[in-house]
Backbone atoms as SQL, in Angstrom:
CREATE TABLE atoms (id INTEGER PRIMARY KEY, chain TEXT, resi INTEGER, resn TEXT, atom TEXT, x REAL, y REAL, z REAL);
INSERT INTO atoms VALUES
  (1, 'A', 1, 'MET', 'N', -10.524, -2.641, -14.703),
  (2, 'A', 1, 'MET', 'CA', -10.173, -1.493, -13.617),
  (3, 'A', 1, 'MET', 'C', -8.809, -2.121, -13.019),
  (4, 'A', 2, 'TYR', 'N', -8.805, -3.286, -12.057),
  (5, 'A', 2, 'TYR', 'CA', -7.749, -3.469, -11.638),
  (6, 'A', 2, 'TYR', 'C', -6.492, -3.938, -12.360),
  (7, 'A', 3, 'GLN', 'N', -6.633, -4.100, -13.486),
  (8, 'A', 3, 'GLN', 'CA', -5.399, -4.194, -14.479),
  (9, 'A', 3, 'GLN', 'C', -4.777, -2.657, -14.810),
  (10, 'A', 4, 'ALA', 'N', -5.601, -1.669, -14.709),
  (11, 'A', 4, 'ALA', 'CA', -5.244, -0.299, -14.793),
  (12, 'A', 4, 'ALA', 'C', -4.500, -0.019, -13.605),
  (13, 'A', 5, 'ILE', 'N', -5.028, -0.375, -12.441),
  (14, 'A', 5, 'ILE', 'CA', -4.607, 0.084, -11.165),
  (15, 'A', 5, 'ILE', 'C', -3.054, -0.631, -10.998),
  (16, 'A', 6, 'ASN', 'N', -3.367, -1.982, -11.288),
  (17, 'A', 6, 'ASN', 'CA', -2.036, -2.776, -11.228),
  (18, 'A', 6, 'ASN', 'C', -0.710, -2.052, -11.958),
  (19, 'A', 7, 'HIS', 'N', -0.788, -1.685, -13.172),
  (20, 'A', 7, 'HIS', 'CA', -0.154, -1.130, -14.063),
  (21, 'A', 7, 'HIS', 'C', 0.313, 0.267, -13.467),
  (22, 'A', 8, 'ALA', 'N', -0.442, 1.032, -13.121),
  (23, 'A', 8, 'ALA', 'CA', -0.091, 2.277, -12.281),
  (24, 'A', 8, 'ALA', 'C', 0.758, 2.081, -11.146),
  (25, 'A', 9, 'LEU', 'N', 0.598, 0.942, -10.306),
  (26, 'A', 9, 'LEU', 'CA', 1.247, 0.596, -9.098),
  (27, 'A', 9, 'LEU', 'C', 2.650, 0.402, -9.620),
  (28, 'A', 10, 'ILE', 'N', 2.805, -0.570, -10.650),
  (29, 'A', 10, 'ILE', 'CA', 4.344, -0.937, -11.341),
  (30, 'A', 10, 'ILE', 'C', 4.994, 0.296, -11.696),
  (31, 'A', 11, 'LEU', 'N', 4.261, 1.299, -12.369),
  (32, 'A', 11, 'LEU', 'CA', 4.839, 2.388, -12.840),
  (33, 'A', 11, 'LEU', 'C', 5.533, 3.233, -11.690),
  (34, 'A', 12, 'ALA', 'N', 4.767, 3.131, -10.696),
  (35, 'A', 12, 'ALA', 'CA', 5.196, 3.983, -9.417),
  (36, 'A', 12, 'ALA', 'C', 6.305, 3.237, -8.678),
  (37, 'A', 13, 'LEU', 'N', 6.249, 2.111, -8.630),
  (38, 'A', 13, 'LEU', 'CA', 7.433, 1.275, -8.085),
  (39, 'A', 13, 'LEU', 'C', 8.533, 1.276, -8.882),
  (40, 'A', 14, 'GLU', 'N', 8.174, 1.238, -10.245),
  (41, 'A', 14, 'GLU', 'CA', 9.430, 1.384, -11.011),
  (42, 'A', 14, 'GLU', 'C', 10.239, 2.755, -11.259),
  (43, 'A', 15, 'ASN', 'N', 9.281, 3.700, -11.264),
  (44, 'A', 15, 'ASN', 'CA', 9.868, 5.078, -11.218),
  (45, 'A', 15, 'ASN', 'C', 10.407, 5.728, -10.129),
  (46, 'A', 16, 'ASP', 'N', 10.152, 5.206, -8.845),
  (47, 'A', 16, 'ASP', 'CA', 10.693, 5.940, -7.786),
  (48, 'A', 16, 'ASP', 'C', 11.025, 4.632, -6.724),
  (49, 'A', 17, 'PRO', 'N', 12.413, 4.377, -6.729),
  (50, 'A', 17, 'PRO', 'CA', 13.058, 3.351, -5.741),
  (51, 'A', 17, 'PRO', 'C', 12.721, 3.618, -4.262),
  (52, 'A', 18, 'ARG', 'N', 12.160, 4.854, -3.895),
  (53, 'A', 18, 'ARG', 'CA', 11.791, 4.979, -2.588),
  (54, 'A', 18, 'ARG', 'C', 10.468, 5.000, -2.439),
  (55, 'A', 19, 'SER', 'N', 9.638, 4.124, -3.330),
  (56, 'A', 19, 'SER', 'CA', 8.084, 4.081, -2.983),
  (57, 'A', 19, 'SER', 'C', 7.845, 2.429, -2.479),
  (58, 'A', 20, 'VAL', 'N', 6.995, 2.121, -1.775),
  (59, 'A', 20, 'VAL', 'CA', 6.663, 1.015, -0.968),
  (60, 'A', 20, 'VAL', 'C', 5.103, 1.136, -1.135),
  (61, 'A', 21, 'ILE', 'N', 4.433, -0.336, -1.082),
  (62, 'A', 21, 'ILE', 'CA', 2.962, -0.369, -0.958),
  (63, 'A', 21, 'ILE', 'C', 2.800, -1.462, 0.195),
  (64, 'A', 22, 'PHE', 'N', 1.878, -1.110, 0.884),
  (65, 'A', 22, 'PHE', 'CA', 1.656, -1.758, 2.163),
  (66, 'A', 22, 'PHE', 'C', 0.168, -1.981, 2.434),
  (67, 'A', 23, 'GLY', 'N', -0.404, -2.882, 2.904),
  (68, 'A', 23, 'GLY', 'CA', -1.515, -3.299, 3.410),
  (69, 'A', 23, 'GLY', 'C', -1.967, -4.527, 3.645),
  (70, 'A', 24, 'GLU', 'N', -3.449, -4.572, 3.965),
  (71, 'A', 24, 'GLU', 'CA', -3.858, -6.090, 4.125),
  (72, 'A', 24, 'GLU', 'C', -3.730, -6.887, 2.866),
  (73, 'A', 25, 'ASP', 'N', -3.166, -7.865, 2.884),
  (74, 'A', 25, 'ASP', 'CA', -2.839, -8.745, 2.156),
  (75, 'A', 25, 'ASP', 'C', -2.385, -8.542, 0.631),
  (76, 'A', 26, 'VAL', 'N', -1.972, -7.310, 0.649),
  (77, 'A', 26, 'VAL', 'CA', -1.295, -6.939, -0.680),
  (78, 'A', 26, 'VAL', 'C', -0.216, -7.758, -1.190),
  (79, 'A', 27, 'ALA', 'N', 0.606, -8.613, -0.442),
  (80, 'A', 27, 'ALA', 'CA', 1.676, -9.379, -0.789),
  (81, 'A', 27, 'ALA', 'C', 1.243, -10.463, -1.517),
  (82, 'A', 28, 'PHE', 'N', 0.019, -10.825, -1.237),
  (83, 'A', 28, 'PHE', 'CA', -0.447, -11.900, -2.044),
  (84, 'A', 28, 'PHE', 'C', -1.579, -11.492, -3.380),
  (85, 'A', 29, 'GLY', 'N', -1.552, -10.280, -3.357),
  (86, 'A', 29, 'GLY', 'CA', -2.158, -9.737, -4.572),
  (87, 'A', 29, 'GLY', 'C', -3.692, -8.868, -4.101),
  (88, 'A', 30, 'GLY', 'N', -3.878, -8.826, -2.833),
  (89, 'A', 30, 'GLY', 'CA', -4.930, -8.137, -2.416),
  (90, 'A', 30, 'GLY', 'C', -6.328, -8.779, -2.931),
  (91, 'A', 31, 'VAL', 'N', -7.228, -8.373, -2.026),
  (92, 'A', 31, 'VAL', 'CA', -8.634, -8.935, -2.356),
  (93, 'A', 31, 'VAL', 'C', -9.160, -8.652, -3.714),
  (94, 'A', 32, 'PHE', 'N', -8.642, -7.367, -4.163),
  (95, 'A', 32, 'PHE', 'CA', -9.238, -7.342, -5.486),
  (96, 'A', 32, 'PHE', 'C', -8.277, -7.599, -6.636),
  (97, 'A', 33, 'ARG', 'N', -7.166, -7.842, -6.287),
  (98, 'A', 33, 'ARG', 'CA', -6.099, -8.389, -7.159),
  (99, 'A', 33, 'ARG', 'C', -5.343, -7.279, -7.987),
  (100, 'A', 34, 'CYS', 'N', -5.570, -5.895, -7.136),
  (101, 'A', 34, 'CYS', 'CA', -4.843, -4.800, -7.588),
  (102, 'A', 34, 'CYS', 'C', -3.110, -4.946, -7.351),
  (103, 'A', 35, 'THR', 'N', -2.706, -5.672, -6.576),
  (104, 'A', 35, 'THR', 'CA', -1.303, -5.991, -6.370),
  (105, 'A', 35, 'THR', 'C', -0.581, -7.266, -6.791),
  (106, 'A', 36, 'MET', 'N', -1.360, -8.198, -7.604),
  (107, 'A', 36, 'MET', 'CA', -0.851, -9.196, -8.076),
  (108, 'A', 36, 'MET', 'C', 0.678, -8.929, -8.674),
  (109, 'A', 37, 'ASP', 'N', 1.376, -9.949, -8.209),
  (110, 'A', 37, 'ASP', 'CA', 2.941, -10.144, -8.716),
  (111, 'A', 37, 'ASP', 'C', 3.689, -8.992, -8.326),
  (112, 'A', 38, 'LEU', 'N', 3.262, -7.897, -7.739),
  (113, 'A', 38, 'LEU', 'CA', 4.372, -6.907, -7.310),
  (114, 'A', 38, 'LEU', 'C', 5.347, -7.167, -6.368),
  (115, 'A', 39, 'LYS', 'N', 4.992, -7.965, -5.348),
  (116, 'A', 39, 'LYS', 'CA', 6.013, -8.865, -4.338),
  (117, 'A', 39, 'LYS', 'C', 6.881, -9.329, -5.266),
  (118, 'A', 40, 'LYS', 'N', 6.635, -9.938, -6.023),
  (119, 'A', 40, 'LYS', 'CA', 7.493, -10.911, -6.755),
  (120, 'A', 40, 'LYS', 'C', 8.235, -10.218, -7.610),
  (121, 'A', 41, 'CYS', 'N', 7.512, -9.192, -7.978),
  (122, 'A', 41, 'CYS', 'CA', 8.652, -7.797, -9.167),
  (123, 'A', 41, 'CYS', 'C', 9.643, -7.131, -8.341),
  (124, 'A', 42, 'PHE', 'N', 9.244, -6.937, -7.102),
  (125, 'A', 42, 'PHE', 'CA', 9.937, -5.667, -6.543),
  (126, 'A', 42, 'PHE', 'C', 10.242, -6.100, -4.785),
  (127, 'A', 43, 'GLY', 'N', 9.832, -7.349, -4.571),
  (128, 'A', 43, 'GLY', 'CA', 10.557, -7.528, -3.345),
  (129, 'A', 43, 'GLY', 'C', 9.827, -7.492, -2.161),
  (130, 'A', 44, 'ALA', 'N', 9.933, -8.314, -0.917),
  (131, 'A', 44, 'ALA', 'CA', 9.091, -8.034, 0.139),
  (132, 'A', 44, 'ALA', 'C', 9.401, -6.728, 0.785),
  (133, 'A', 45, 'ASP', 'N', 10.631, -6.221, 0.700),
  (134, 'A', 45, 'ASP', 'CA', 11.081, -4.821, 1.415),
  (135, 'A', 45, 'ASP', 'C', 10.145, -3.680, 0.790),
  (136, 'A', 46, 'ARG', 'N', 9.475, -3.929, -0.393),
  (137, 'A', 46, 'ARG', 'CA', 8.573, -2.629, -0.878),
  (138, 'A', 46, 'ARG', 'C', 7.220, -3.121, -0.985),
  (139, 'A', 47, 'VAL', 'N', 6.982, -4.305, -0.965),
  (140, 'A', 47, 'VAL', 'CA', 5.349, -4.815, -1.038),
  (141, 'A', 47, 'VAL', 'C', 5.413, -5.806, -0.081),
  (142, 'A', 48, 'PHE', 'N', 4.424, -5.393, 1.287),
  (143, 'A', 48, 'PHE', 'CA', 4.345, -6.237, 2.407),
  (144, 'A', 48, 'PHE', 'C', 2.821, -5.846, 2.862),
  (145, 'A', 49, 'ASN', 'N', 2.664, -7.146, 3.648),
  (146, 'A', 49, 'ASN', 'CA', 1.113, -7.204, 4.252),
  (147, 'A', 49, 'ASN', 'C', 1.539, -6.351, 5.784),
  (148, 'A', 50, 'THR', 'N', 0.436, -5.766, 6.023),
  (149, 'A', 50, 'THR', 'CA', 0.411, -5.318, 7.699),
  (150, 'A', 50, 'THR', 'C', -0.837, -5.970, 8.153),
  (151, 'A', 51, 'PRO', 'N', -0.794, -5.646, 9.461),
  (152, 'A', 51, 'PRO', 'CA', -1.814, -6.327, 10.295),
  (153, 'A', 51, 'PRO', 'C', -3.173, -5.595, 10.093),
  (154, 'A', 52, 'LEU', 'N', -4.414, -6.352, 10.310),
  (155, 'A', 52, 'LEU', 'CA', -5.652, -5.598, 10.068),
  (156, 'A', 52, 'LEU', 'C', -5.816, -4.598, 10.847),
  (157, 'A', 53, 'CYS', 'N', -5.520, -3.159, 10.672),
  (158, 'A', 53, 'CYS', 'CA', -5.546, -2.141, 11.542),
  (159, 'A', 53, 'CYS', 'C', -5.584, -1.123, 10.630),
  (160, 'A', 54, 'GLU', 'N', -6.616, -0.367, 10.345),
  (161, 'A', 54, 'GLU', 'CA', -6.667, 0.877, 9.348),
  (162, 'A', 54, 'GLU', 'C', -6.006, 1.910, 10.038),
  (163, 'A', 55, 'GLN', 'N', -5.992, 2.119, 10.974),
  (164, 'A', 55, 'GLN', 'CA', -5.608, 3.221, 11.725),
  (165, 'A', 55, 'GLN', 'C', -3.985, 3.007, 11.695),
  (166, 'A', 56, 'GLY', 'N', -3.434, 1.692, 12.200),
  (167, 'A', 56, 'GLY', 'CA', -1.925, 1.462, 11.921),
  (168, 'A', 56, 'GLY', 'C', -1.482, 1.882, 10.586),
  (169, 'A', 57, 'ILE', 'N', -2.384, 1.315, 9.506),
  (170, 'A', 57, 'ILE', 'CA', -1.723, 1.507, 8.235),
  (171, 'A', 57, 'ILE', 'C', -1.648, 3.031, 7.665),
  (172, 'A', 58, 'ALA', 'N', -2.878, 3.683, 8.165),
  (173, 'A', 58, 'ALA', 'CA', -2.763, 5.126, 8.003),
  (174, 'A', 58, 'ALA', 'C', -1.189, 5.947, 8.817),
  (175, 'A', 59, 'GLY', 'N', -1.363, 5.507, 9.770),
  (176, 'A', 59, 'GLY', 'CA', -0.322, 6.206, 10.805),
  (177, 'A', 59, 'GLY', 'C', 1.164, 5.775, 10.293),
  (178, 'A', 60, 'PHE', 'N', 1.333, 4.364, 9.846),
  (179, 'A', 60, 'PHE', 'CA', 2.611, 3.992, 9.156),
  (180, 'A', 60, 'PHE', 'C', 2.895, 4.555, 7.900),
  (181, 'A', 61, 'GLY', 'N', 1.939, 4.873, 7.155),
  (182, 'A', 61, 'GLY', 'CA', 1.998, 5.546, 6.074),
  (183, 'A', 61, 'GLY', 'C', 2.495, 7.013, 6.163),
  (184, 'A', 62, 'ILE', 'N', 1.967, 7.611, 7.261),
  (185, 'A', 62, 'ILE', 'CA', 2.314, 9.160, 7.493),
  (186, 'A', 62, 'ILE', 'C', 3.752, 8.879, 8.272),
  (187, 'A', 63, 'GLY', 'N', 4.180, 8.186, 8.944),
  (188, 'A', 63, 'GLY', 'CA', 5.366, 8.050, 9.351),
  (189, 'A', 63, 'GLY', 'C', 6.725, 7.786, 8.227),
  (190, 'A', 64, 'LEU', 'N', 6.053, 7.158, 7.275),
  (191, 'A', 64, 'LEU', 'CA', 7.018, 6.596, 6.065),
  (192, 'A', 64, 'LEU', 'C', 7.196, 8.200, 5.183),
  (193, 'A', 65, 'ALA', 'N', 6.040, 8.532, 5.120),
  (194, 'A', 65, 'ALA', 'CA', 6.069, 9.852, 4.103),
  (195, 'A', 65, 'ALA', 'C', 6.924, 11.126, 5.011),
  (196, 'A', 66, 'ASN', 'N', 6.979, 10.831, 6.251),
  (197, 'A', 66, 'ASN', 'CA', 7.571, 12.242, 7.104),
  (198, 'A', 66, 'ASN', 'C', 9.103, 11.950, 6.924),
  (199, 'A', 67, 'VAL', 'N', 9.824, 10.800, 6.534),
  (200, 'A', 67, 'VAL', 'CA', 10.976, 10.522, 6.629),
  (201, 'A', 67, 'VAL', 'C', 11.541, 10.274, 4.994),
  (202, 'A', 68, 'GLY', 'N', 10.616, 10.603, 4.146),
  (203, 'A', 68, 'GLY', 'CA', 10.704, 10.558, 2.602),
  (204, 'A', 68, 'GLY', 'C', 10.615, 9.578, 1.602),
  (205, 'A', 69, 'ILE', 'N', 9.924, 8.529, 2.328),
  (206, 'A', 69, 'ILE', 'CA', 9.275, 7.266, 1.664),
  (207, 'A', 69, 'ILE', 'C', 8.081, 7.656, 0.872),
  (208, 'A', 70, 'SER', 'N', 7.887, 7.133, -0.330),
  (209, 'A', 70, 'SER', 'CA', 6.561, 7.380, -1.082),
  (210, 'A', 70, 'SER', 'C', 5.613, 6.343, -0.734),
  (211, 'A', 71, 'ALA', 'N', 4.879, 6.581, 0.083),
  (212, 'A', 71, 'ALA', 'CA', 3.967, 5.409, 0.859),
  (213, 'A', 71, 'ALA', 'C', 2.665, 5.424, 0.230),
  (214, 'A', 72, 'ILE', 'N', 2.454, 3.966, -0.355),
  (215, 'A', 72, 'ILE', 'CA', 1.131, 3.755, -1.087),
  (216, 'A', 72, 'ILE', 'C', 0.556, 2.562, -0.213),
  (217, 'A', 73, 'ALA', 'N', -0.176, 3.351, 0.779),
  (218, 'A', 73, 'ALA', 'CA', -1.099, 2.309, 1.825),
  (219, 'A', 73, 'ALA', 'C', -2.749, 1.961, 0.964),
  (220, 'A', 74, 'GLU', 'N', -2.682, 0.632, 1.244),
  (221, 'A', 74, 'GLU', 'CA', -4.044, 0.085, 0.635),
  (222, 'A', 74, 'GLU', 'C', -5.015, -0.224, 1.924),
  (223, 'A', 75, 'ILE', 'N', -6.054, 0.353, 1.457),
  (224, 'A', 75, 'ILE', 'CA', -7.165, 0.170, 2.506),
  (225, 'A', 75, 'ILE', 'C', -8.102, -0.724, 1.652),
  (226, 'A', 76, 'GLN', 'N', -8.613, -1.728, 2.020),
  (227, 'A', 76, 'GLN', 'CA', -9.305, -2.706, 1.201),
  (228, 'A', 76, 'GLN', 'C', -10.658, -2.050, 0.941),
  (229, 'A', 77, 'PHE', 'N', -11.223, -1.978, 2.013),
  (230, 'A', 77, 'PHE', 'CA', -12.797, -1.493, 1.715),
  (231, 'A', 77, 'PHE', 'C', -12.904, -0.027, 2.121),
  (232, 'A', 78, 'ALA', 'N', -13.639, 0.610, 1.430),
  (233, 'A', 78, 'ALA', 'CA', -14.012, 2.341, 1.867),
  (234, 'A', 78, 'ALA', 'C', -14.729, 2.391, 3.062),
  (235, 'A', 79, 'ASP', 'N', -15.326, 1.666, 3.434),
  (236, 'A', 79, 'ASP', 'CA', -15.994, 1.763, 4.652),
  (237, 'A', 79, 'ASP', 'C', -15.069, 1.927, 6.086),
  (238, 'A', 80, 'TYR', 'N', -13.842, 1.258, 5.842),
  (239, 'A', 80, 'TYR', 'CA', -12.743, 1.081, 7.112),
  (240, 'A', 80, 'TYR', 'C', -12.011, 2.422, 6.886),
  (241, 'A', 81, 'ILE', 'N', -12.018, 3.263, 6.044),
  (242, 'A', 81, 'ILE', 'CA', -11.139, 4.505, 5.900),
  (243, 'A', 81, 'ILE', 'C', -11.212, 5.498, 6.858),
  (244, 'A', 82, 'PHE', 'N', -12.567, 5.238, 7.448),
  (245, 'A', 82, 'PHE', 'CA', -13.189, 6.295, 8.557),
  (246, 'A', 82, 'PHE', 'C', -12.241, 6.310, 9.837),
  (247, 'A', 83, 'PRO', 'N', -12.020, 4.983, 10.534),
  (248, 'A', 83, 'PRO', 'CA', -11.138, 4.878, 11.597),
  (249, 'A', 83, 'PRO', 'C', -9.872, 5.431, 11.215),
  (250, 'A', 84, 'ALA', 'N', -9.100, 5.275, 10.202),
  (251, 'A', 84, 'ALA', 'CA', -7.805, 5.689, 9.822),
  (252, 'A', 84, 'ALA', 'C', -7.812, 7.130, 9.801),
  (253, 'A', 85, 'PHE', 'N', -8.990, 7.864, 9.435),
  (254, 'A', 85, 'PHE', 'CA', -8.864, 9.441, 9.580),
  (255, 'A', 85, 'PHE', 'C', -8.321, 9.857, 10.720),
  (256, 'A', 86, 'ASP', 'N', -8.713, 9.183, 11.758),
  (257, 'A', 86, 'ASP', 'CA', -8.036, 9.621, 13.311),
  (258, 'A', 86, 'ASP', 'C', -6.590, 9.799, 13.124),
  (259, 'A', 87, 'GLN', 'N', -5.834, 9.207, 12.195),
  (260, 'A', 87, 'GLN', 'CA', -4.199, 9.500, 12.353),
  (261, 'A', 87, 'GLN', 'C', -3.829, 10.669, 11.373),
  (262, 'A', 88, 'VAL', 'N', -4.670, 11.162, 10.737),
  (263, 'A', 88, 'VAL', 'CA', -4.358, 12.038, 9.982),
  (264, 'A', 88, 'VAL', 'C', -4.340, 13.595, 10.823),
  (265, 'A', 89, 'PRO', 'N', -3.082, 14.195, 10.906),
  (266, 'A', 89, 'PRO', 'CA', -3.060, 15.573, 11.666),
  (267, 'A', 89, 'PRO', 'C', -4.272, 16.871, 11.058);
């Protein structure tokens, strides 16, 4: 499954030059390895780590989307998405 997710992310980054992926440890491949080698292929401007703050990740993604960037925000574990919902208007 992680290979399918990785391939889908590759397709998204290849097909949309305004797409970025960010989250905790995504530049290193992520805890589940879904973002392996993406930083190497697409650069640190498009694949980058964020601080350990799910609310910040969601808020940053919303801000990017508001200026036309295709934001792909990764939250590592499902249980941590709930604090991030506070950012959704």
